[in-house]
N, C-alpha and C positions, 0 to 999 in steps of 0.2 A: 503494499500500499503506500502510496507517495504522500508525502506531507510538504507542508511549505515550512522553511525554517522562521524563526521569529525576525531575523533581519530583513529576510525577503520580505515580509509582511510589511514591516517598517518601511523597506524602501519603496515599494507598491503604494501604500498609504501617502507617503511624503510627495510621490510624482502625481497622484490623484489630485491631493490637495493644490499642487501647483497649479494644475491644468485648471483647476476650479477656479481659483481665486485670479488666474492669469488676467480674462477681461477685466475684472474689477482694477487690477493694477495698471493696466495699459490703458483703460477707460472703453467703456461700451460703445462709445459713438464714434471711436477710431475705427471705421470700416477697415482701412487698409490693413491694419495691426491683426484685426479680428479674422478678416480673410486669411491672413498667414497662419492663425492659429488652427483655422479649419482645414489649410492645407496640411498640417500636421498630422492630421486624423485622416484624411483621404490617402495619403501616401503612404500612413503606417497600416492602414489596410491593404495597400498594394503591396507592401513589403510583406505583411503577412502571408498574403495569397503567394507571392512569389517565392517566399521561404519553404513553404509547403512542399513546392514543387521542386525546387533547385537543392535546398538544405535538407529536406529529410527524405525525399525520393531520389534525388540525384538527375532529375529530367532539366536541360537548360532551355531556358526560354528567352530568346533576346527579342521578343516582339510581343511583351506581355501587356502593352498598352493597347492592342486588338481588343482585349476582353473589356477593358475599361471603355473605350471606344464605344463597344457595343452595348453596354449597359448604359453609358450616358445618352447614347443615340436613341435607344429603344424608350427610355423615359422621357427624353425631350419630345421626341414625335407624338408618343400617346399622350402625355400631360399637356402638350402645347396644341397640337393640331387636333386631336381628337377629344380634348376634354376628359381625359379618363381622370379618375380620381387618383392622386398622388400616392397614395398606398398601394393600390391595384397596380399603378405604373412601376412602382419600385419592384413589386413581386415579378412581374412581366419581365423587367431589365434584368434581374436575378436569375431567372429561369432562362430567359436567351442567352445569357452568357455562360450558365452552366451547359446549356447545349452546344456553344461553341467550344468550351473546355473539352467536351465528350470528342468532338472533331480532334482536338489536339492529342487527346487520348490515343485515337486511332493511330496517330502519326508516332506517338511514344511507344507502341508495341511494334514497330518497324524498325525505328530508327533510334540511334543512340548519338550522344557526344555532339560533335559539329555539324553532322547532317539534321538532327533534329533543330539545331540552333537556327540554322540558315531556312529551315521549314518555317519556323515561327515568324522569322523575319518575313518569308514571302507571304504569310498568313496575314501579318499587320499590313504589309503593302497591298494585299487585295482588299482587304476591309477599308483601308484609306481611300484607294481608287474608287471603291463602290460609293463610298459616301459623297465624294467630290463629284463623281460622274451623274448620280441619280438625286438630281437637284429636287425634282418633283416630290421626292420623298423626305430628303435629308436636307433641304436647303442649299445643296452644292456647296461651292466655296464661300458663299454668304453666310452660311451656318443656320442655326437655330437661334434667333435674338429673344429677348426678353422673357427668359424661363422664370416661373413665377416661383418665391419662397413658400415653402409650407405654410397651411393655416389652420389652426384648431378652433371648432366653434366660432368661424367667422373671424378669428382674429390672426393677422398674418405675422408671420414670427419676423422678430427683427435680426439682424445678421448675427448679433451676440447670443442671441435665443437658439438660432439655428446652429450655433458653434457648440453649444451643450449637447443638442440633440446628435451632432456628428460625435462628440466625446463619447456619448453614451454608446452609438455605435461602436466606435473603435474598442471600447471596453468589453462588449460583447462579443466582437471578433476574437479578440486577445484572448478570453475564457474560452472560447469553442475551440480555439487553437490549442490552448493549454490542456484542454480535455482531450482533444482528439490524439496529440501526440504521447499522450500517456495512457492510452488505451490499446487496446490489441491490435487494433488496425495501425496505429502510431508505431508500436513496435514493429509491426511486419514493414511499413513504410522505412524504417530507418535499417531493418535487415535487408530489404531489397535495395537500399543504396549503397551499403559497405559491401554485401556479397550476395547478388542477384541469383547467381547458380546455387548457392547454399541455401537460401531463403526457400527458393523453387522447390530443392530437395526434401526441404523440412516442411512443405505442404501449402506454403503461401501463393496464392493465385496471383501471378505478377501481371497477367493481362488485365483481369478485373480491377486489382489495385489501381493500376496506372490510370485505367478509365474513370473510378472513382476521385482519386486526388485530382487528377487534371479537371474534373468537372468540378469540383470544391474549389480550386483554385481559381478557375473561370468565373465561377459565382461571385466571390470574395471581391475579383476585381471588377467584377460589373456592379456590384454593391458601392464600390469606391468612386466609380464613374457617375453614379446617380450622385452622390456628394459632392463631386467635383462640378458637375451641371447645375446643380441648384446653388452652389456657393458662387461661381462666377455668372449665374444668369445668362449665359451664353455658350454656344458651341460650335467648333468648326475644327477641321480636321488638323489644321496647323497647329492646334492646342496640345495634339498629344505627341508631336514630332520628337521630343526629348524625354517623354515619359518613361520608354523603355530604358533608355540607358540610366535614366536618374533612379529608376527603382532599383535597377541591377546594381548601381554604386551603391546606394542606400542598404542592400541586404548582403553585399559582400563585406563594405567597411563595417557595417554594425556587427557582422558574424552570423554567417549562414547556419543553419541546423541549432539555431538556439532561440530560446523564445524571445529573450531581451534584445538581440542583435538587431532586429528590425526597427526596434523602439529607438536604439542609440543611433542606428543609422539614419533613421528619419529625422530625428533631431539634428544630427550634423549636416547631411547632404542639403535638407531643406533650407537651413539658414545659411548656407553658401552663396546662393545666387544675391542676397542680400549684404552679403559681405563684399561680393566681387562685382558690384555692377559694372566698374568700368571694363571689365572682361566679360559683359555679358553676350557678346557675340561668339565668345570662345569657351562656351559652357561645356559642350562636348568634348574638348581637349581637356578641361579640368576635370571633370568626372572621368576619363578615361585614365588620367595621371594619378589619380586618387586611388583608384582600383588598383593600379600597378603597384604603387609605392604600399598600399595596404595589403596586397598579397606578399609583397617582398618582406616589409618588416613587422606586418602584424597579421599573419597568416589566418589567426582565429578571429581577426577583427577587432574592434574595440572592446566588446564584450570579453573575448579571449584574452585581450591584452589585461584589461582589469582584472580578470579571475586570476592569471597567473601572477600578477604583481601582488594581489590580496594573499593568494597561497605563498609565495616567496616570504612577504612580510611575516606572515604567521609561523612560519618554519624558523625564520631567523629569530623570533621572540622566544620559541620553544627551546631553541639550542642555546640561548643564553645562559640559564641557570645551569646546564650542563659544564659550559664553557668555565664558569665561575667556580664551581666545585673542582672541577680538574685543577684549576690554579691554586686552589687551597691545597 
């Protein structure tokens, strides 16, 4: 039975408290900063989604933005053009992204490594091209403008209120991933990632598992796309051009195959564009450089680096009394 340590509970509590009070400190009327806080939420969900696929299953996706795009546009089209209630539109968006994830699952069963990565890039380009060319449905290059914020009982949510909704969704996704990776299915995922042949010999249905994880990963990315659409109140294909590489950077830099990695990676990489505004046209280069440096100097990501540092510090503290006794 898995238990959560006291220090972990305290860390989670502090992070949630900081997230809750952040709008109050930054100012609830500062829409620019509130939108940045919202971006932490939907990119955090995207990283959790990719981490299930890349970190826990070993399937490389270089076009993960395709699922986010499918979710965002499904929601935007149904809610904006057909007047579908936002809750039903969210469900439809998640289901469409889940179905798209199953398509990726079919590719995962046949391809591995670089071939799968290139297939996901091609899938993203296909989705992006469809959105641009089929203007009668998607708005084409013009996009979908004026996507309304959610409303409850006739009261339209303000930006800071929608942030709390986004935060709640992120926490639910994190809890879902926590329960999933510690379940029987999660153990099978990790076995498949580290030793697929041995896992198959022990009775793990590799094909079924790949389909399931790809579907779940796509659904979570689609949910992130919904929050992305509502936060920005606008959609166009160009908005997703850097999402795949940035999500990959967040996951790798934070620490693949860990629950905390996506959180740390999101906080780090999402903040970079704000700190590097003079280099806004070179963000792809920056993301690539960050990934390379992280792989070289922090193979386990930020989370792995912090964990090793804490373990080394604890080991040194434990050795001090022994050294003192030897000196006596």
